[in-house]
Steps between C-alpha positions, in 0.01 A plus 500: 500500500593768263434768758739336742775475239487875456581559867853566619715249687344351811632667815685259731354409836561773755608245760716188479201272561702190406741567779237527774594269786855436368824603651616822336779754564367823634703810426400839656684818423461868568693823471636641829382856566264501201267749674782730618377866474825577319357314200223648284265305279728518197784356710281216611396429145866473403580285802214257412618484139856431603395241762280303268764516227763358732271238648361364177844495334641315803222246488546436125880469542432248777290276278165617632279561196169693484320160505694395812387782729196693609541861619294749693593869520516640855568864421844520659585146388367167380393156611638230272381135513733269317395165354587180687688398188766772562776411748485728803878517502492701176317780684808546721775420252504647239193722563619679819842564352350640177268722706792634698714563188219683317419710805863593544528613140182712528584655835853583396362771264162570655403805700387454862127540406508206258748275672357152558566292817315172465376271781425141387354218695495134392302211644357171368155348559159410356291780351131535428362673193155635407359749257623791711855397558712277728517443874638261746719471817816493294415842348418644843827374643701646212328836554592494875866429411494796260387735779754377747638806693845343503507496114375860478752622762792320328421664164473842662817452695723352228358662181499157335333482156332167573380337814389138462333309783405135479325252723693229684356240251643691208829555676556142608370346179655734239718782635727263695587311173582808276816488300458823299594862555296528814680350798261312741717631785391856413151419636432598857251336720251760640193519715177615335203636704224648291136511615411149620805341339817421705757290317854479372627583157826544309597838359744592222613854407665590171786747482387860534546731201502800729563520864207623715504863605685551833427819698792732549645472857426800717785720613653375829428725798804677651491258799587217248841666435755288692724801549241690706579529873207537738626779731311736727611826667466509879612800715575482869578809720602839371593525129703782344509511121743698282405502132221296344309226675311239303283269705224254419467207259792501258687235295868440562690293247810308597771472242 
């Protein structure tokens, strides 16, 4: 109809309906400390802009086109469902390495309020799609991996730019066979306990751009001085003193 021809381009389906029930790669990511009170709303806007820029560029450089993935914004990160046609291995190498490189370049010159530490979880499984979005056990499992305390603690402790955690299936099927810049031996097996989920996973940390803040050690008390002698003054019988007498707790240093 003539009226229809005058309309703009048809919007694509909001969900990957053709992938429903198929085995897809599920990539979850979020920014560590996104809600930190040290950030204001402008800082968070910049962090979101940087995060999406890095993520989308890494996906494209890894051969994942717009048509190959579906994305949902999660405020402090994103859920990405990748087409069954895309090899899961490409979401580790080169994608993880490209994420780490881009984060390192950004964080090298970024102030603390807009620094980006990224947590990423990867799993594989069937997904379901409807008019409102996507769901499925594989998505829930990836979300649990992303919230693993061991991953959060490792990022906070090391200051790493990127923390990647993958399911045993992804590790055994893909990570173990990597021959790129990411060494399979750099993945550590960890325990994950989140809500009703208790499982194993494999964790990889990229090199830290900046070391985490370490509190200054407190001054050692006098008793810690190895030269101190613990002596007391004890008087027995009659005492006659000529000149000054100093008694009580004092420190005597041996040469």
